[in-house]
C-alpha positions as CSV (number, residue, x, y, z in Angstrom):
1,X,16.2,-35.0,-16.6
2,X,17.6,-34.3,-13.1
3,X,19.2,-31.1,-14.2
4,X,15.9,-29.8,-15.6
5,X,14.0,-30.6,-12.4
6,X,16.6,-28.7,-10.3
7,X,16.5,-25.7,-12.6
8,X,12.7,-25.6,-12.3
9,X,12.9,-25.8,-8.6
10,X,15.5,-23.0,-8.5
11,X,13.2,-20.8,-10.7
12,X,10.2,-21.4,-8.4
13,X,12.3,-20.6,-5.3
14,X,13.5,-17.3,-6.9
15,X,9.9,-16.4,-7.6
16,X,8.8,-16.9,-4.0
17,X,11.8,-14.9,-2.8
18,X,10.6,-12.0,-5.1
19,X,7.0,-12.3,-3.7
20,X,8.3,-12.2,-0.1
21,X,10.5,-9.2,-0.8
22,X,7.5,-7.3,-2.2
23,X,5.4,-8.0,0.9
24,X,8.2,-6.9,3.1
25,X,8.3,-3.6,1.1
26,X,4.6,-3.1,1.5
27,X,4.8,-3.7,5.2
28,X,7.6,-1.2,5.6
29,X,5.7,1.4,3.6
30,X,2.6,0.8,5.8
31,X,4.5,1.3,9.0
32,X,6.2,4.4,7.6
33,X,2.7,5.8,6.7
34,X,1.5,5.2,10.2
35,X,4.6,6.9,11.7
36,X,4.0,10.0,9.6
37,X,0.4,10.2,10.7
38,X,1.1,9.5,14.4
39,X,1.1,13.2,15.3
40,X,-2.3,14.1,13.8
41,X,-4.6,15.8,16.3
42,X,-7.9,14.9,14.4
43,X,-9.9,11.7,14.6
44,X,-8.2,8.4,14.2
45,X,-9.4,7.9,10.6
46,X,-6.7,7.1,8.2
47,X,-7.0,7.2,4.4
48,X,-6.7,3.8,2.8
49,X,-6.4,3.7,-1.0
50,X,-7.5,0.6,-2.9
51,X,-6.8,1.3,-6.5
52,X,-9.8,3.5,-7.6
53,X,-11.7,3.7,-4.3
54,X,-10.7,5.6,-1.2
55,X,-12.0,4.6,2.2
56,X,-11.2,5.4,5.7
57,X,-9.8,2.9,8.2
58,X,-10.2,3.6,11.9
59,X,-7.0,2.8,13.7
60,X,-5.6,3.1,17.2
61,X,-2.0,3.2,16.2
62,X,-0.7,4.9,19.3
63,X,-1.5,1.9,21.5
64,X,-0.2,-0.3,18.6
65,X,3.2,1.3,18.8
66,X,3.2,1.2,22.6
67,X,2.7,-2.6,22.6
68,X,5.4,-3.2,20.0
């Protein structure tokens, strides 16, 4: 019985590690996208895609990077 509980616990921990890794990937992709758009001369609207809908997000990423 003890061995089964430990195996379940290890499985749950592995799942959470996978979820955390995917969020880290999304964060890196988002930062990369903002870095690519940093040199745009137009308005500060950035395209944000949410599956089938496309909206624009107003960002002030230049001051965001100066603070970081």
